[in-house]
C-alpha positions as CSV (number, residue, x, y, z in Angstrom):
1,M,-9.6,1.9,22.7
2,P,-11.9,-0.9,23.6
3,N,-15.3,-0.9,22.6
4,P,-17.6,-2.5,25.8
5,A,-21.0,-0.9,24.8
6,K,-20.9,-3.2,22.0
7,V,-22.0,-0.9,19.2
8,N,-20.5,-0.6,15.7
9,R,-18.5,2.7,15.9
10,Q,-18.2,3.5,12.2
11,V,-16.2,5.8,10.3
12,V,-18.3,7.2,6.9
13,L,-17.4,9.8,4.3
14,K,-19.3,13.1,5.5
15,S,-18.2,15.3,2.2
16,R,-16.4,14.3,-1.3
17,P,-12.8,16.1,-1.1
18,T,-10.8,17.5,-3.9
19,G,-7.6,16.3,-3.3
20,V,-6.3,14.7,-0.2
21,P,-9.6,13.7,1.8
22,Q,-8.9,15.5,5.4
23,A,-10.3,14.9,8.7
24,E,-13.5,16.7,8.2
25,H,-14.3,14.8,4.9
26,F,-15.0,11.8,7.7
27,E,-17.5,11.3,10.8
28,L,-18.1,9.0,13.2
29,R,-21.0,6.9,13.5
30,D,-22.5,4.4,16.2
31,A,-24.6,1.8,14.7
32,P,-26.0,-1.7,16.0
33,V,-23.5,-5.2,15.6
34,P,-24.9,-6.3,12.7
35,K,-25.9,-10.2,12.4
36,P,-24.8,-12.4,9.8
37,G,-27.3,-13.6,7.3
38,D,-27.3,-17.1,5.7
39,G,-23.1,-17.9,4.3
40,Q,-22.2,-14.6,6.3
41,I,-19.6,-13.9,8.7
42,L,-19.3,-11.6,11.4
43,V,-15.6,-10.0,11.4
44,R,-14.5,-8.1,14.9
45,T,-11.8,-6.0,13.2
46,V,-8.5,-5.4,15.2
47,Y,-6.1,-3.0,12.5
48,L,-7.6,-0.8,10.3
49,S,-5.2,-0.2,7.1
50,V,-4.6,3.3,6.0
51,D,-3.7,3.3,2.0
52,P,-2.8,6.3,-0.5
53,A,-4.9,4.9,-2.6
54,M,-7.8,5.4,-0.4
55,R,-7.8,9.7,-1.6
56,G,-8.5,8.1,-5.2
57,W,-11.5,5.9,-3.6
58,V,-13.3,9.0,-2.2
59,N,-12.8,11.4,-4.8
60,A,-15.0,12.0,-7.3
61,A,-12.7,11.3,-10.7
62,A,-12.6,8.8,-12.8
63,N,-10.8,5.6,-10.6
64,Y,-10.5,1.9,-11.0
65,S,-12.8,1.4,-8.2
66,E,-16.6,3.4,-7.4
67,P,-16.5,6.2,-5.3
68,V,-17.3,5.7,-1.6
69,P,-20.9,6.8,-1.0
70,I,-21.3,10.0,1.0
71,G,-22.7,8.6,4.0
72,G,-21.1,5.2,3.5
73,V,-18.4,3.4,5.7
74,M,-14.9,4.2,4.4
75,R,-13.9,1.3,2.3
76,S,-10.6,0.0,3.8
77,L,-8.8,-3.3,4.1
78,A,-8.8,-4.5,7.7
79,A,-7.5,-7.7,9.7
80,G,-9.8,-9.4,12.8
81,R,-11.4,-12.7,14.0
82,V,-14.7,-14.0,13.2
83,V,-17.2,-13.8,15.9
84,E,-19.9,-15.4,14.3
85,S,-20.2,-17.5,10.7
86,R,-23.0,-18.9,9.1
87,H,-20.6,-20.0,6.5
88,P,-19.0,-23.7,6.7
89,D,-15.4,-22.7,5.8
90,Y,-15.4,-20.2,8.9
91,Q,-15.1,-21.0,12.7
92,A,-15.8,-17.9,15.6
93,G,-12.2,-17.1,16.7
94,D,-10.8,-17.8,12.6
95,L,-8.3,-14.7,11.9
96,V,-9.1,-13.2,8.5
97,S,-8.1,-10.1,6.7
98,G,-10.2,-8.4,3.8
99,W,-12.6,-5.6,2.7
100,F,-14.2,-5.0,6.1
101,G,-14.2,-1.0,6.3
102,W,-13.3,1.7,8.8
103,Q,-15.5,0.0,11.1
104,D,-15.4,-2.3,14.6
105,F,-17.7,-5.0,13.1
106,A,-18.5,-6.1,9.4
107,V,-20.6,-8.8,8.1
108,V,-19.3,-10.1,5.3
109,D,-19.6,-12.8,2.6
110,P,-16.7,-14.6,1.5
111,A,-15.7,-12.8,-1.6
112,A,-15.1,-10.1,0.7
113,I,-11.9,-11.7,2.5
114,D,-8.8,-11.5,1.2
115,A,-7.3,-14.2,3.6
116,K,-7.9,-16.9,6.2
117,I,-4.9,-16.3,8.5
118,P,-3.1,-19.7,8.9
119,D,0.2,-18.3,10.6
120,A,-0.5,-17.6,14.1
121,D,3.8,-17.2,14.0
122,L,3.9,-14.0,12.3
123,P,1.7,-10.9,13.6
124,L,-1.9,-10.0,12.2
125,S,-1.0,-6.6,11.8
126,A,1.1,-8.2,8.9
127,W,-1.4,-9.2,6.8
128,L,-2.5,-5.4,6.3
129,G,1.6,-4.8,5.1
130,V,4.1,-6.7,4.4
131,L,1.6,-9.9,3.9
132,G,-1.2,-8.1,2.5
133,L,-1.9,-5.8,-0.1
134,N,1.5,-3.8,0.1
135,G,3.7,-6.8,-0.2
136,V,1.6,-8.4,-2.5
137,T,1.9,-5.4,-4.7
138,A,5.5,-5.0,-4.6
139,Y,5.8,-8.8,-5.6
140,F,4.0,-8.8,-8.4
141,G,4.6,-5.5,-9.2
142,L,7.8,-6.3,-9.3
143,L,8.1,-9.8,-10.5
144,D,5.2,-9.8,-13.2
145,V,5.0,-6.4,-14.4
146,G,8.1,-5.1,-14.1
147,E,9.9,-8.7,-15.3
148,L,12.7,-8.6,-13.3
149,R,16.0,-9.9,-14.0
150,D,19.3,-11.1,-12.3
151,G,21.6,-8.1,-11.7
152,E,19.6,-5.6,-13.1
153,T,19.2,-2.0,-11.4
154,V,16.1,-1.1,-9.8
155,A,15.1,2.1,-8.7
156,V,12.0,2.2,-6.5
157,S,10.0,6.2,-5.7
158,T,8.6,6.6,-1.9
159,A,11.6,3.9,-1.0
160,A,11.2,4.0,2.7
161,G,6.8,3.4,2.5
162,A,5.4,0.1,2.7
163,V,5.7,-0.6,-0.7
164,G,8.8,0.7,-1.5
165,S,10.4,-1.0,1.1
166,C,9.7,-4.5,-0.1
167,V,10.1,-4.3,-3.7
168,G,13.5,-2.9,-2.7
169,Q,14.3,-5.8,-0.8
170,I,12.9,-8.2,-2.9
171,A,15.2,-6.9,-5.9
172,K,17.7,-7.4,-3.9
173,L,17.2,-10.9,-3.4
174,K,16.7,-11.8,-6.7
175,G,20.4,-10.6,-7.0
176,C,20.0,-6.9,-8.4
177,R,21.5,-3.7,-7.5
178,T,18.5,-1.6,-5.6
179,V,18.7,2.7,-5.6
180,G,16.0,3.8,-3.2
181,I,14.3,7.4,-3.4
182,A,13.0,8.6,-0.7
183,G,12.5,12.2,1.2
184,G,14.2,13.8,4.0
185,A,18.0,12.3,5.6
186,R,16.2,10.1,8.0
187,K,14.2,8.3,5.1
188,T,16.9,7.7,2.8
189,R,19.0,6.6,6.3
190,L,16.5,3.8,6.4
191,C,16.9,2.7,2.8
192,L,19.9,2.0,3.7
193,E,20.2,0.4,7.4
194,E,16.9,-1.2,7.7
195,F,16.1,-2.2,3.7
196,G,19.6,-2.9,2.8
197,Y,19.2,-0.5,-0.6
198,D,22.9,0.1,-2.2
199,A,22.2,3.7,-2.3
200,A,19.4,5.9,-1.4
201,I,18.6,9.3,-3.1
202,D,17.0,12.2,-1.0
203,Y,14.3,13.9,-3.6
204,K,14.5,17.1,-1.7
205,S,18.2,17.1,-2.8
206,D,19.6,20.0,-5.1
207,D,20.1,18.2,-7.7
208,L,17.9,14.9,-8.3
209,D,19.1,14.3,-11.8
210,D,23.1,14.1,-11.0
211,A,22.2,11.9,-7.8
212,L,20.3,9.4,-10.1
213,A,23.1,9.8,-12.7
214,A,25.8,9.1,-9.5
215,A,23.7,6.3,-8.2
216,C,23.2,4.8,-11.5
217,P,26.1,4.6,-14.0
218,Q,24.7,2.4,-16.2
219,G,21.4,3.3,-16.3
220,I,18.2,1.8,-15.0
221,D,16.6,-0.9,-16.1
222,V,13.8,-1.5,-13.6
223,Y,11.6,2.1,-12.3
224,F,8.9,0.8,-9.9
225,D,6.9,4.4,-9.6
226,N,4.8,5.5,-7.0
227,T,4.6,8.9,-7.3
228,S,4.3,10.2,-11.5
229,G,5.6,14.0,-11.2
230,A,8.9,15.8,-11.1
231,I,10.8,12.7,-9.6
232,S,9.5,10.3,-12.4
233,D,10.8,12.7,-15.4
234,A,13.8,12.7,-13.7
235,V,14.4,9.1,-13.7
236,M,13.1,9.2,-18.0
237,R,16.3,10.2,-18.7
238,H,18.4,7.4,-17.1
239,L,16.0,4.5,-18.7
240,R,18.3,2.0,-20.0
241,V,17.7,0.3,-23.5
242,G,14.5,-2.2,-23.0
243,A,13.5,-0.7,-19.6
244,R,10.4,-1.2,-18.0
245,V,8.7,1.6,-15.8
246,V,5.8,-0.3,-13.7
247,V,3.3,2.4,-12.6
248,C,1.9,2.0,-9.3
249,G,0.8,5.3,-7.6
250,T,0.6,8.9,-8.6
251,A,1.5,10.5,-5.2
252,S,2.5,13.5,-6.5
253,I,-1.0,14.9,-8.1
254,T,-3.2,15.4,-5.4
255,Q,-5.5,17.5,-7.9
256,W,-6.7,15.5,-11.0
257,D,-9.1,17.9,-12.9
258,P,-7.4,19.6,-14.4
259,L,-4.8,17.2,-14.1
260,P,-1.4,18.7,-14.4
261,Q,1.2,19.2,-17.3
262,G,4.7,17.4,-17.7
263,P,7.4,17.0,-19.2
264,R,6.5,14.0,-22.2
265,V,7.7,10.4,-22.1
266,E,7.0,9.0,-25.5
267,R,11.1,10.0,-26.5
268,H,12.0,8.5,-24.0
269,L,9.8,5.1,-24.0
270,L,11.3,5.2,-28.2
271,V,14.4,5.5,-28.1
272,K,15.0,3.3,-25.3
273,R,12.2,0.9,-26.0
274,A,10.9,0.9,-23.1
275,R,7.7,0.1,-21.5
276,M,5.7,1.5,-19.4
277,Q,3.0,0.1,-17.6
278,G,-0.1,1.0,-15.0
279,F,-0.3,-1.7,-12.5
280,V,-3.9,-2.7,-9.9
281,V,-2.9,-5.5,-7.8
282,M,-6.8,-6.4,-7.4
283,D,-6.2,-7.8,-10.8
284,Y,-4.1,-10.3,-9.4
285,R,-6.6,-11.1,-6.5
286,A,-6.6,-15.4,-7.7
287,R,-2.7,-15.1,-7.0
288,Y,-2.5,-13.3,-3.4
289,P,-2.0,-16.5,-2.2
290,Q,1.7,-17.3,-4.2
291,A,2.5,-13.9,-2.9
292,Q,1.6,-14.2,0.5
293,A,3.3,-17.5,1.0
294,A,6.6,-16.7,-0.6
295,L,6.2,-13.1,1.1
296,A,5.9,-15.0,4.8
297,Q,8.6,-17.2,4.2
298,W,10.9,-14.7,3.7
299,V,9.7,-12.6,6.8
300,R,10.5,-15.8,9.1
301,E,13.8,-16.1,7.4
302,G,14.4,-12.4,8.2
303,R,15.3,-11.5,4.6
304,I,12.4,-9.6,4.4
305,R,12.2,-6.5,7.3
306,Y,9.2,-4.0,7.8
307,R,8.4,-1.0,9.8
308,E,4.6,-0.1,11.1
309,D,3.1,3.4,12.0
310,V,-0.1,2.4,14.9
311,L,-2.2,4.8,15.3
312,D,-4.3,3.9,18.6
313,G,-8.2,4.3,18.3
314,I,-10.6,4.7,15.8
315,E,-10.9,8.9,16.6
316,Q,-7.3,8.5,14.8
317,A,-8.8,7.3,10.9
318,P,-10.7,10.1,9.7
319,G,-6.7,11.9,9.5
320,A,-4.8,9.6,8.9
321,I,-4.6,9.4,5.1
322,A,-4.0,13.4,5.2
323,G,-1.2,12.0,7.6
324,L,0.0,9.9,5.2
325,Y,0.3,12.5,2.2
326,R,2.1,14.7,4.7
327,G,4.8,11.9,5.0
328,E,4.3,11.7,8.9
329,N,4.6,7.5,8.9
330,L,7.7,5.4,8.8
331,G,6.4,2.1,7.8
332,K,3.2,1.2,7.2
333,R,0.4,3.1,8.5
334,L,-2.2,1.1,10.6
335,I,-5.1,2.1,13.2
336,R,-5.7,-0.4,15.9
337,I,-9.3,-0.9,17.5
338,A,-9.3,-3.6,19.7
339,P,-6.7,-5.6,21.9
340,D,-4.5,-7.7,20.1
341,G,-4.8,-11.5,20.9
């Protein structure tokens, strides 16, 4: 895992996938360690993030961001330490997280940095998960887009994942009943025993519709949707009048051309006077510190718990996204490529 030669190991996109990217779509490349120019910062990355959204960043289909170019370093959030700075707001030794890519060293402008990490009492890795994009996504998706109110019933798909587990715990903090939907006995048990859901449903069970009816006898006020597909089709039948559906992810859709056809939601939205809204957390970037401050306090108080799935070595990166979609991880998937601390 260490990089004694001081080369810059990079994971680059070798070919463009259709659907979920596999290891063969990437390759490792050695490059010189870059030097920062005026106003720039050189960061030595320690942890690389692995996120379901990466599938959209490398596919050719239309997405909310430009596709990673063939031969380009894989786009990724990362956390690490400033090695050299030519910007007055940063000094060597500062801990930072931001858009540094899958590589050992990154030269970036300040705009690429999401957080200058002030809290030495919390692990660096947490700034890519519960205090990073995943936690911030849960915070704004549930509270701003979902317009959560005390006493409501909240259903969450991929409820044991890095985003879903945080959504459920924030909803509990706000006085709501929480129902987690996850795959398999191990993950549903995690929802109940570690993340405090009131009920947990295995979507692989024989009758998801009956399970939702039993867990949500009064219906669902907020559905935090990380999957789309058959799970969401079932949830729609249980929405209450005035419900809000937060569309955060579409993990069940592995091929986008053509898009799969399924049940129509319009009748549910009309009759139940419900709202369904897409949500991309990058739109909230100016407000990240607000969410991070609240999340950090809840973590310190033990009111939000989180799990991490840490792979060691940059060589693990090419196959790491496909592993997410196979459900290999329990918690936030990270790749450690340098000693932490």
